[in-house]
N, C-alpha and C positions, 0 to 999 in steps of 0.2 A: 765340606770336602777339604782336602789339603791342597793349597795352591801350588805346592811343589810336586804333587803326584799327578802326572798326566793321565793315569789310568783310573783316577777316582771318578765316581759318578757325578753327574751335574745335570742341571735343567735350567732353561731360561725361555722367556717368551719373545717372539720376534713379531714386531709390528709391521704394518704396511705403510711406509712413508716414502714418497718419491723425493730424491735429492738431486738438485741440479747445481753443480759447482763449476764456475768458470768466470773469468773476467768478463764483464759486461753481460753477465747472466740475467740481470734484471730485464733486459730486452726480450727475454724468452717468456716473461710472465704472461702476456696475453695468450700465447699459444698453449701454455700450461693450464691456464684457467679455462680455456676452451675445452681442453681434454677432460677437465673436471666437471664440465657442464655448468660452470658458474655464470649466472646472468646478471645478478646485482651484487656488487662487491662493496663491503663496508671496511674502511681502513681505520686501524687504531695505531697511534703513535704517541710520542711525547712532544711537548711544545718545542723542544730543541730541534726536532726533526720536521716540524710543520713547514718550514720554509722550503724544504726539498720536495714537498708534495706536488708541486706543479708538474714536474716531469712524470711523476707517477700517475697523476690525473690524466695527463696526455696519453700515457701508455694504456690506461684502462678504458679511455673513451666512454662510450655509452654504458659500460658496465659499472662505472663509478656511481655508487649510491649515496655516499656520505663519508664523513670522517669524524673521529673523536680523537683529539690530540691532548687529552688530559692524563695519560698514563703516568704513574709515579711508582717509586720503589715500594716493594712489599705488598702491592696490590690491595689497597684499602677497600673495604666493602662499599663505602659510599661512592668511590670512583667506579667500581664495577656496576653499581646500580645506575649511575648516570650514563655510563657507556651503553648499558642494555636498553635504557630508554631511548637513546639516540638511534641505536640499531633497529629497534622496533619501529620507530617513526620512519626510518629509511626503507622499510620493507625489503631488507637485504636478504641474501641467501647464503653468503659466505663471508668470513672475516679474514682480512689480510693484516697481519701485525708486522709493522716495520719499525725496527729499532733493536734495543737490547733486551735484557731480561724484564724490564718494567713493561714494555709494550707487549712482549710475547706472553708474559704472565697474565696481563689483562686479557689478551686474546684467548688464552686457555680458560680463564674464568668464564668468559662469554660462551665459549664452545661447550663448557661443562653444563651451563644453565640452559642453553638454547638447543644444543645438539647440532649446531651449525658446523660445517667443516672449517678448519683453520689452515691458513697458509702463513708461513713464517718467512720473513725477509730479514735475517739478523744483520745488524750493523756493528755489533761488538762480539766479544769472544765468550759470552755467557754460557753457551751450550744448551740453554733451556729448550731450544727449538728441537732437540733430538730426544726429548724425554716425554713421558706421560705423567710427569710429576707436576702437581699444581700447588699453589700456595695463595692464601688470602688472609688479610689481617683485619681484625675487628677489635672491639674494646677489650676482649679477653686475651688478645695476643694473636700470633700467627699460627694458622692451621695449614697443614700440608697433607697431601695424600697422592695416591696414584689412581688414574682413571684413563682408560684407553680413549675416551671421548675427547680428551684434551690434546692428544698427540696430533701434531700437524699432519695433514694429508700430503703437503708439499712444502719443501724447504728450498729456498733460492739462496745460494751462497754466491755473492758477487764481491770479491775482494776490493773492487773499486770503491765500494760503499764504506770501507773502513779507513780509507786514506786520510780523511780529515779528522779521525779520532785522535785526540791529544795523546801524547806519549804516556802521561800519568794515568789517564783513563784506560788506555790500551794495556798498560802493565797490570793494573788492578783487575781488569776484566780477564786478562790472560791467567793470572794467578787464581782467579775464581774457577776457571776451567781446569787448572792444575789440581785444585782441590777435588773436583769431580773424579779426575783420573786416579789420584792417590787413594781416595776412599774406596774406589773400585778395586784397587790392588789388594786390599785386605778385607774386602766385604765377606760377610758370613756365607753368602751364596756364590762366591767367586767361581767363575767358570773359565775354561781355557780361552773362550772367546773374549770375555770381559778383560782377562789379564793381558791378552795380546793387544787389544784396543787401548787399554789404559797405559801400558808401557810405551807404546808408540806415541800416544798423545803426550805423555810426559816428556819424551825425547824431543818431539816437534816443538812444544811450547818452550822448553828450556833453551833450544837453539834459536828460535825466532824472536822471542820477546826482547832479549838484549839488543838485537839488531833493530827492532822497531823503535826502542827508546833512543838509540844512537842515530838512526836514520828513519824518521817517521814516514817518509815518502817512498820507502823501499817496497815495491809491489811484491817481490818474491817473498820477503819476510812476512808481509801481511797475509799472503796466500797460505804460507806454511802455518802461521798461527791460527788462521781460520780452519785449516784442515785438522790441526791439533785439537781445537775446541770441538769440532764435529766428532772426532773419535772419542774425546773425553765424555761428551754428552751421550754418545752411544753406549759407552762403558757404564756410565752411571744408570742409564735406563734399565739395564739388565742386572743391576747390582743393588744390594741393600745399602741404605745410608746409615752411617754410624755417628759417633760423638761429634765430629767436626760439623756436619750439617745441622745436627740438633742444636749445638751451641750458636751457630750463625743465625738460625731461625729465631731463637730466643732473643739474641742480642739485637737483631733487626726488628722483629715484630713487637717486642715488649719495650725495648729501650731506644729504638729509632736509629741504631747505628747504620751507616751506609753499607749496602749489601756487599758489593765487590771488594771494597777496601777492608771490610771486616773479614771476609774469607781470606784475603791475602795476608792480613796481619796475624790471624789466628792459626793458619795452617801449620807452620813449623812447630808450634807448641803442642798441638794435638798429635801430630805425627811423632814428636819426641815422647809423648806420653804412651802412645800405642807401640812404639818401636820394639820394646823388649818382648812383646807378646806376638810379634809377627815378623820373624826374621826373613822368611821367604819374600814377603812383600818389600822389605827394606833392601834385599838384594836386587830385586827388579828395579826399584826406584833408584838405587845407586847406579845401576847399569844405565838406566835411561838418562840420568843427569851427568854421567861420565865422571863420577866421583867415587871415593871409597866409602863414604858414609852419607846416606840419603838425607838425614836431618841436617847435617852441616851443609850439604849441597843446597837444600831449600833455603837455609839461612843466608848463604852467600848469594844465591839468585835473588832473593827478596831485597837484600841490601843493594845489589847492583841495579835493580829496577826502581828503587825508592819506594817499595811497598811495605817496608818494615816499620810502619807506624805503631805506636803503642795504643792499647785500647783507651787509655786516658785521652790521647790526642783525637780519637774518634768519637769521644763523648761519654764513655763509661766512667763511673765514679767508684771509689772503693765501697761506698755504701750500697751500690747496686749489686755487688758480687754475691752476697748471701741469697738474695731473691733469684738472681740468674742461675745460681747453682741448684737451688731447689727446683726451679722450673725445668732445668735441663735433665734432672734425674727423677722427675715426677712420674714418668712413664718409661716402660722398658723398650729398648731398641737394641739391635745387634751391634756389637763392637768387639774387636779382638781382645780387649782387656776390660775386666769389670770396672765400672765407674761408680764412685760414691760422690755424694755432695761435697765431702771434704776434698776429694781429688779435684773436682771442678773448681772449688774455691782456690786451691793452690795454683791450678793452671791459669785461671783468669787473673789472679794476683800477679803472677809472673808476666803475663802478657800486658797487663795494665802498666807495669813498671818498666817493661822492656828488657827483662833479664834474658840472656841468650839461652834459648831452649836446647841448643846442641851441647852446651856445657852441662845443663841440668840433667840430661838423660844419660850422660856418659857414666 
């Protein structure tokens, strides 16, 4: 469909996920679990969040069946296997994932295998909690897909849980959410619903993230960024993923680059590449960012947040680029502009060296 034609036909799937968004919303978790009929709850999180589990244990009371605190980036298969073993021993009936994309990604992998209902309590701006997209990494690289079984039945957004998130982590996580919104703006199956969600998400994130970096304890900014991440996740859930997500999955799954920081670093380059083929999306992005050129706006935002690392700084080498380009173009996926291995090599080389993408697309 044409993103600029409001009368064009469209289609999308709507899932049933209950969302609770409020300061101190975590206190509502017991009542929400009661409504789901949850009797034995298994918690998955990262070791960095393990210290905060005492209050969660107290909230869950007799429902607390066990915990696995080994979630890590990119959801490695051995970690999934270990978590499933602990879950089985606990005789649990529901999984509660507390944390960012690592914990929620692990919870999705467990839900996909066991059929258990998943509850997500996000503590970053990853947006993974609002999608039916799963990912898992093994010796062959990162595999992703969509499966309604992994979509959380319940999402608890409590902005208080993000107040201790360091500014640098907040910025990278928020730009990860921005990537979800931007790809939804030019998705092959873009619908009026996705476009509205994505534009508002971009606006909210662009306004709130600089405030968070300047004043990390600003609760209003934290809440607005959380709302933006929620909308971005919703937009991505009903939209096709393109070149940006494909590249980030390859760079993370095969080369071990950090997930959120790679999204943040790569986004302006991919948008600059796609910009000539998607003027309507660029108009929406420019409007959301309050600038005349969306690519330049992303570059400026990334610089102000300190998320403009080069891919070399994140761990990629020049020798890695040919393999990354081949993997990124090995299978077809929708993207507004045709992509060749040579295109990807040029894009990654620019991002490796830190050349300004807004100048290259002009």
